C-alpha positions in Angstrom: 101.2 119.3 151.2 104.0 116.9 150.4 105.6 117.5 147.0 107.7 115.0 145.1 111.5 115.7 145.0 112.0 119.0 143.4 113.7 119.2 140.0 117.2 120.7 140.3 118.2 123.4 137.8 122.0 124.0 137.4 123.0 127.6 137.3 126.1 129.7 137.2 126.9 133.3 138.3 129.0 135.4 135.9 129.7 138.6 137.9 133.0 140.5 138.5 131.8 142.5 141.5 132.5 140.3 144.6 129.8 141.7 146.7 127.1 141.4 144.0 128.3 137.8 143.3 128.1 137.0 147.0 124.5 138.4 147.3 123.4 136.4 144.3 125.1 133.2 145.7 123.2 133.8 148.9 119.9 134.2 147.1 120.5 131.1 145.0 121.3 129.0 148.1 117.8 129.8 149.5 116.1 128.0 146.6 116.2 124.2 146.8 115.5 123.9 143.1 118.6 125.9 142.1 122.0 124.2 142.1 125.0 126.5 141.8 127.6 124.7 139.8 130.0 127.6 139.3 130.8 131.3 139.9 133.2 133.4 137.9 134.1 136.9 137.0 134.8 136.8 133.2 133.5 135.4 129.9 136.5 133.0 129.4 135.9 131.2 132.7 132.1 131.3 132.0 132.7 129.5 128.7 134.7 126.8 130.5 131.8 126.3 133.0 129.3 126.0 130.2 131.4 123.4 128.5 131.9 121.3 131.7 128.3 121.5 133.1 124.9 121.3 131.7 123.7 124.7 132.7 120.0 125.7 132.7 120.3 129.3 134.0 123.0 131.9 133.9 123.1 135.1 135.9 125.1 137.4 133.7 126.6 140.8 134.5 126.9 143.0 131.4 130.0 144.9 132.5 132.6 142.1 132.5 136.3 142.7 131.9 137.6 142.2 128.4 134.5 140.6 126.7 131.2 142.3 127.7 128.2 140.3 128.7 126.1 140.7 125.5 129.1 140.1 123.2 129.8 136.9 125.1 126.2 135.9 124.9 126.0 136.4 121.1 128.9 134.0 120.6 127.2 131.1 122.4 125.6 128.6 120.1 123.2 127.1 122.7 123.0 129.5 125.6 121.1 128.6 128.8 118.3 130.8 130.0 119.8 134.2 131.0 118.9 136.6 133.7 120.9 139.8 133.3 122.3 141.7 136.3 123.3 145.3 135.7 123.4 148.8 137.2 122.4 150.3 133.8 118.9 150.7 132.4 119.8 151.4 128.7 120.5 147.7 127.7 116.9 146.5 127.9 116.2 146.8 124.1 119.4 145.0 123.2 118.5 142.3 125.6 115.1 141.6 124.0 116.9 140.7 120.8 118.8 138.1 122.7 115.8 136.5 124.5 116.8 137.6 128.0 114.4 136.1 130.5 114.6 139.0 132.9 116.7 142.0 134.1 117.8 142.5 137.7 118.9 146.0 138.5 121.6 146.4 141.1 121.4 146.5 144.1 119.2 143.5 143.7 116.3 143.1 146.1 115.5 139.5 147.1 111.8 139.8 146.1 112.8 140.9 142.6 115.3 138.0 142.4 112.4 135.6 143.3 110.2 137.1 140.5 113.0 136.6 137.9 113.6 133.0 139.0 109.9 132.2 138.8 110.0 133.5 135.2 112.9 131.1 134.5 111.1 128.2 136.1 108.0 128.9 134.1 110.0 128.7 130.9 111.6 125.5 131.9 108.3 123.9 132.9 106.8 125.0 129.5 109.7 123.2 127.8 109.2 120.1 129.9 105.5 120.1 129.2 105.9 119.2 125.5 105.4 115.4 125.5 106.7 113.3 122.6 104.5 110.4 122.1 105.2 107.1 120.3 102.4 107.8 117.8 103.6 110.5 115.6 100.3 111.7 114.3 99.6 113.9 117.3 101.2 115.6 120.3 100.0 116.7 123.7 101.0 120.1 125.0 100.4 121.2 128.6 98.4 124.4 129.1 98.0 125.1 132.8 96.6 121.9 134.3 95.2 120.7 130.9 96.8 118.6 128.2 95.8 119.8 124.7 95.9 117.2 121.9 96.9 118.6 118.6 96.7 116.5 115.4 99.9 117.1 113.4 98.1 116.9 110.0 95.8 119.8 111.1 98.7 122.2 111.7 99.2 124.9 109.0 102.1 126.7 110.7 103.6 127.6 114.0 104.4 131.2 114.9 106.7 132.5 117.6 105.8 135.6 119.6 108.7 136.1 122.1 108.2 133.4 124.8 104.9 132.3 123.3 104.0 130.2 120.3 100.8 130.2 118.2 99.9 126.9 116.6 97.6 127.7 113.7 95.4 124.7 112.8 92.3 123.9 110.7 90.1 124.3 113.7 91.6 127.1 115.7 94.8 128.8 116.9 96.4 127.5 120.1 98.7 129.6 122.2 101.3 128.2 124.6 104.1 129.6 126.6 107.1 127.8 125.1 110.0 128.7 122.9 109.6 127.7 119.2 112.9 125.9 119.3 111.4 123.4 121.8 108.5 122.4 119.7 110.7 122.3 116.6 112.8 119.5 118.3 109.7 117.3 118.6 108.3 117.7 115.1 109.1 115.3 112.3 111.4 117.2 109.8 109.8 115.3 106.9 106.5 117.0 107.8 107.6 120.4 109.2 110.3 122.9 108.3 111.6 126.0 110.0 111.7 128.8 107.4 112.3 131.8 109.7 113.3 132.4 113.4 109.6 133.0 114.0 107.9 130.4 111.7 107.7 126.6 111.3 105.5 125.4 108.4 103.7 122.2 107.5 105.2 121.1 104.2 102.0 119.5 103.0 100.1 122.8 103.4 102.3 125.0 101.2 100.2 126.7 98.5 102.8 129.0 96.9 106.5 129.3 97.4 109.3 131.6 96.3 112.8 132.5 97.5 111.4 135.0 100.0 107.8 134.1 100.8 105.8 130.9 101.4 102.0 131.0 101.4 100.0 128.7 103.6 96.2 129.0 104.0 96.3 132.4 102.3 98.9 133.7 104.7 102.2 134.9 103.3 105.1 134.0 105.6 108.7 135.4 105.2 111.6 133.1 104.6 114.6 134.1 106.8 117.9 134.6 105.1 119.7 131.9 107.1 116.8 129.4 106.3 116.7 130.0 102.5 118.9 127.0 101.6 116.5 124.8 103.5 113.4 126.4 102.1 114.2 125.3 98.6 112.5 122.0 99.5 
């Protein structure tokens, strides 16, 4: 089967062990959809690469000199998708809080690398699947091979569950594999408001509101601390 030209995803390798970096570079070179734009051994150089290039994926070693991997990641305002490379198991819980796409334990087997990259590609495809249409009263979202039409006025609220979102509407709840930040970008801010890292609400559906809680369709939703100034709408 002939496929159209593959989409290229820019990636960088942040790894201070030369052999591990070389292995990753070799793995990346075997994937026609991955374009390695830089390789470095510390967080300072990684910051430079991220400022120069539009990076979609970062392979990040946790045990970097001076600034550790997770500390570096916390300081990034708009980090790319991250696949962690480490020889240590104990960082998994901390990684969940930072939305790590996957963990690769050293020494990294090639088949495990492929699995992690497929996860990354799935995330990217989910983001690309959200189609903004000229008519702003509905959106289409891809679900597998189908396009689901969702009327914006029917939405009560949108809930994030790790890499999935639930869109709660009058008729039913739709589940899509997509970050909540991606759908937030496509919604009219006059109609929708992010009130929490896990919730976007439809302003017209608010029944009760306070400083800490907003009620929609009988459901009480928390207002996140960083979103309180906005939630005074």
